[in-house]
C-alpha positions as CSV (number, residue, x, y, z in Angstrom):
1,X,-13.3,-0.2,-20.4
2,X,-12.4,1.2,-17.0
3,X,-9.6,0.1,-15.0
4,X,-10.8,-0.1,-11.4
5,X,-8.9,0.3,-8.3
6,X,-9.9,0.0,-4.6
7,X,-8.3,2.5,-2.1
8,X,-8.7,1.5,1.5
9,X,-9.1,4.6,3.7
10,X,-9.1,5.6,7.3
11,X,-11.7,8.4,7.7
12,X,-11.9,10.3,11.0
13,X,-14.1,13.4,10.7
14,X,-12.9,15.4,8.0
15,X,-9.5,13.7,7.9
16,X,-9.0,11.0,5.3
17,X,-5.8,8.9,5.0
18,X,-5.1,6.5,2.3
19,X,-3.9,3.1,3.6
20,X,-3.6,0.9,0.7
21,X,-4.3,0.6,-3.1
22,X,-5.4,-2.5,-4.8
23,X,-6.1,-3.3,-8.5
24,X,-9.5,-4.9,-9.3
25,X,-10.2,-7.3,-12.2
26,X,-13.8,-6.1,-12.5
27,X,-15.1,-4.4,-15.7
28,X,-18.3,-2.9,-14.4
29,X,-18.8,-0.7,-11.3
30,X,-21.2,-3.0,-9.5
31,X,-18.6,-5.9,-10.0
32,X,-15.8,-3.6,-8.8
33,X,-17.8,-2.9,-5.7
34,X,-18.5,-6.5,-4.9
35,X,-14.9,-7.5,-5.5
36,X,-13.6,-4.7,-3.2
37,X,-16.0,-5.6,-0.4
38,X,-15.0,-9.1,-0.5
39,X,-11.2,-8.3,0.1
40,X,-9.7,-8.5,3.6
41,X,-9.3,-4.8,4.6
42,X,-6.3,-3.4,6.4
43,X,-7.0,-3.1,10.1
44,X,-7.3,0.6,10.3
45,X,-9.6,0.9,7.2
46,X,-13.2,2.0,7.6
47,X,-13.9,3.1,3.9
48,X,-13.2,1.9,0.4
49,X,-12.9,4.4,-2.4
50,X,-13.4,2.9,-6.1
51,X,-11.5,4.7,-8.7
52,X,-12.0,4.2,-12.5
53,X,-9.2,5.6,-14.6
54,X,-7.7,7.6,-11.5
55,X,-11.1,9.2,-10.7
56,X,-13.4,8.3,-7.6
57,X,-16.7,6.8,-8.8
58,X,-18.0,5.7,-5.3
59,X,-17.0,5.4,-1.6
60,X,-18.2,2.5,0.5
61,X,-18.4,2.3,4.3
62,X,-16.9,-0.8,5.9
63,X,-18.9,-2.4,8.8
64,X,-16.6,-2.5,11.8
């Protein structure tokens, strides 16, 4: 079982700034992605990075 986290990012060109970490309750990657997309993102965030066990498993762009 993986422990998922969502990391809200501000990406500007090649620069990536981590804004906020949040724990997710999902047990599967698809569920973790859905859960993260339903969260209210910090104002500056334009991407969400999903971590499983501390390793990035996907990155999702946020519609602005």
